[in-house]
C-alpha angles and dihedrals in degrees: 000000000000133000117198120192121193128186094332118186131173121188118177123215090256089061097256107148097209098171124032120195096315116189124178146123124231119196138181119315136036115334120188122210109196133181145112123282110288094028093121099258097125092045090054091047093051091051092049092053091047095246091118135028124229120242089226140344135064137265122197122194109195086334095311117124109239093216095048099039103038097139095049092047092046089059088061095052136098114183136187109186123203090244097046114184133185141180106282095207095058125091117237096260092042091055093049091046089053091051090048089055090052088051089059101260097142101159105091098210094051091044092051091051092048093049093049092046092050093047088052093048094053094041098250101111094105089050095048094114096046119103108258091231090061096055120111119256093260092047091050088054090051089051088053090053090049094052090051091054104035099094096050092246121197092219119042118189120186123182115204090335100176096053107129095013122124118229094267092050091046091055090047090052093048091050091049093052091045091056092048092048089066088074126076093279142116115228117190114195112192114191148135090218106099093198091064090060099041093051098050118013131088094182130034148167131213119212130195130176091346096307128112099241100175137010123182143073123320087245091059091053091046091051089060090060096052112124089015099085122083140182110213129193101215136182118227090262093048091047092061090047091050091051089062095044109041142031104258116215097182140350127197126183113246137183093270099033124290141350104215132185115207139173114231141121089241139002099217101231102323115137106259149105138233116259134194110269126235126202093273090055090046093051093052091044091053094047093047100041120013094035095046089051089050092054090047091053094052 
């Protein structure tokens, strides 16, 4: 599977220019879409799942034009929106059975097997007879994940999928997507949670203010932050100074004050050392440095 995006723009009637000349290619495997709220991620997701139309530009899915072949492309899609909704009067298994019918699973025995297997995979089998409306927040999110996956789609798009999930559920979800990504599928994971990307994705994009700011592997983004991440041993007084000077990634109380991790090209005399960056460091470094330089240049 391959998704090709050319010159994509989305301008809403209120004048909000949500997507600005976005160009990129997304191929098989797990693809992470990262960025702050308002970056344009949800607008891009809604266009990809045919719930919204672009103002201009073109999207090809395995060579098929998204605007001209909407029905065919919809049959390939599984989608978990950020504001997932369901029919309150259906039990958990009834809702998933209904979604499986919509996905074209017409043979009842195969559909029953698929529904039970999916409920087991997302940890809802014991709750299959409970009304969906009575599930906890985390269980409702898992039901949303299940309905996105039930028809064995070739393209799976999930928007802020781990919202409302506890750490154990988040790990279960990541492992589930990782297993599915071994097939001939594209999985697009749109999130503002850096850990969701670093744990699962081999390719990613970073969006800001509607623009595509970065496209590449997590390792490439991390390499840009090398020599810009520091661990500082700070006194209480220094800690308050550092808060005003640098983006702080983490701070932990220590015997003499604080152990602080910051992103900066230098630390101007504070007692500290450079450390190897992770994706969270790299994201903050990019937003603070490379991206700010980009806006200054344009």
